[in-house]
N, C-alpha and C positions, 0 to 999 in steps of 0.2 A: 176551380182549377183542376183539370187532370193531371195526373202524374204517369210517367212511361214503366212499365209496358201498357201501352194502349192494344186492348184485343177485342173485336169482334168475331165472330163464328155464326152469326144469323144471316139464314139467305135472303137477300135485298131483292123486294118486289117492286116494280115500276110504281105502283101505287104508295109504297112506303120509301120512295128516293126523293131528293139524297140520304146516302148515310153521310152523317157529320159527326167527327168526334168533339169532343170536348174541348176549349182551347188548352194547350200544356205549355206552362211555362219552360222557358229554353235556358234558363238562367246556368243551370247545374248540367246541360246537356246540348249543347251547340253540335252535336252532330246525330243525325238519326238513321237507322236502316228499317225500311219498311218491308215485311214478308207478306205477300197478299196472293191469293187465289180466287178466281172468279169463274165460275163455268157458267153458261147459258146466258142468251142474250147479249146484249152491249153494255159495256162498262166503262166510264170515263173516271181515271183517278187524276187527285191535285192534292197539291199541299198549301194549303193558304197561311198568310202571314199576318201577324197584327201587332201594332204597337201598345195597343191597350189594352188586348183580351176581349175586346167586345166587337169592333170592326174591323174588316179584313182590309187590308191595304191593296189597293189593286195597280199601283204602280211600281213598288219591287215586288218580282213576280219569281215561282220556283217552275224549273222544267217539271214535266210530267214522270212521275217517280215509275221507277221500275224495281221489280222485287229483289230485295238484295242489294241494292246499289245505295252506296252512302251519300245523304245528303246532307250540305251545312245549311243550317237554320239562320238566316240573318235579323228574324225578328224576335223581341222578346218571348213572344207567343207564337203558337203554329196551331194547325188542327190538319187534320187528313177529310179529306171529300170524296166521295165516289157517287156520281150521277148514274143509273141505271137505266137505259133505254131500251125500247123496241119489244123484249122479253124478260121475265122473272130470271132471274140467276136460281140455280140450284145448288150452288156452291157460293160463298161469301165469307173470304177469312182475310182477316189482316192484323197483324202485328207491328206495333210501332216500338222499337227499342232503340234505347242509348246506345251509341258506338263509344265504347269504354277505352 
């Protein structure tokens, strides 16, 4: 399991898509603030939750994240996911931080 902050700065290509963080345990951090910038192509971002840190939960879902907006985590585990379509990104930066 990963810990916060989680950071990605490698540009995402359509061939390498999706960008998926490891599962992050949320027991000590129930609110997360994502900061992200993607330039080029089309990217779709999401937060996925899990009760076991293995399988994504498809019943209890999160709204699409926006950079700098607090997300309350409802699962014991969560992860970041970006799907890059249409063209490669020239900038793909994500920082997930716990809200103190």
